[in-house]
N, C-alpha and C positions, 0 to 999 in steps of 0.2 A: 575679268575674263573678257577677251576680245573675240569677236566673231568675224568671219570672212564676209565682206560685203558682196561677193560674187555668188558663193554657194551656201553660206550660212554655217560652215564648219567652224570648230573652235581653233583659233590661231595658236600656234606654238612657237616657242623660241627656237630659231633655226639651229644654232649651235651655241654651246657655252662660250661666253666671251664676246659674242656678237650682239649687236643691238638691233636685231631684225626679227619680226614675227612672220611666220610662214604658214600657209594653209597646207595641210597634208593631202587634201583632195585635188585642188585646182592649181596649186603652186603659187597662189597670190602672195605677195610680200609687201610689208610696210615696215617703216622704221619703228623701233621700240622707243617710246617716250622715256625720258630719264627717270621720272617719278614712278613709272611702272617697272623699271628694271630692278629697283631695290625693294619692291613690294613682296611680302610673303603672303601666301594664300593658305588659309585654314579652311578645311572642308569638314563639316560635321554632319554625319548621316543620322538623322533622327535623334530626338531628345527624349529622355525618359518621360517627360510630361506630355509628349505627343503620341505615345503608344496607348492604344485602347486596350483596356482590360475588361474581358467579358466574364460575368458571373456565371458559374456552371448552371445555376437554376434558370437563367435566361437564355442559355445557349440554344436550347431546342426551339425557341420561338424565332431565332434568327436563321434557321436552316431554310434553304431554298429548294432543295430536292424533294421529290415526292417520296413518301415512305410506304412500305408494304409489309405485310405480315409474312415473314419467312424466318425459319430457325437458323441462328448463327451457329456454324460448326465449331467456333472457338469457345464461346461462352454460354450458348443456349438461349440467348435473348431472342425474342420473337418479332423484333421490329428492325428493319433495315432501310436505308436510303437506297434509291435505285436510279440509274441513268443508262442510256443506250449510246453506243458509238457505232457508226457505220464504218465497216472495214472493206476496202476495195483493194484486191491484189490481182492485177491483170484482168482476167475475165471472171474472176470469182468475187461476188459481192455478198457480204454477210453482215449481220448485226451482232454486236457483242453487248451483253447486258451485264452491268456491274451492280454489286450489292455491297453496301458498307453498313456494318452493324452500328446502331445508334448508341450502344453501350460501350463496347470495347474498341470500335473503330476498325475491326478486321474487315478486309475487302476481298471479295472473290468475284470471279467472272464466269459467265456462261456464254458459249457461242451458240448461235442459232440461226 
């Protein structure tokens, strides 16, 4: 993969059949080398060995949000994670509080 020396964008082949690399941002051009013209590119997004698997028994220890005691309307569990989001709409400023059940994952919000 080649990058533009002027702006850093990824260079692309200008048109099929031409031996020119072209920058889509600043229009920089350079000739395509013969060995690169015949090269195939294989992109692999993530390998199975690189995906982390989290055991359900350890999942709770990895949570970063604070928990509070509130009854979940979906399952009746009494513990939920909570976080606040500031909402601003023109001259109106308010805080929205979210609650996510630690058991079933149901999320609800309260404006305040």
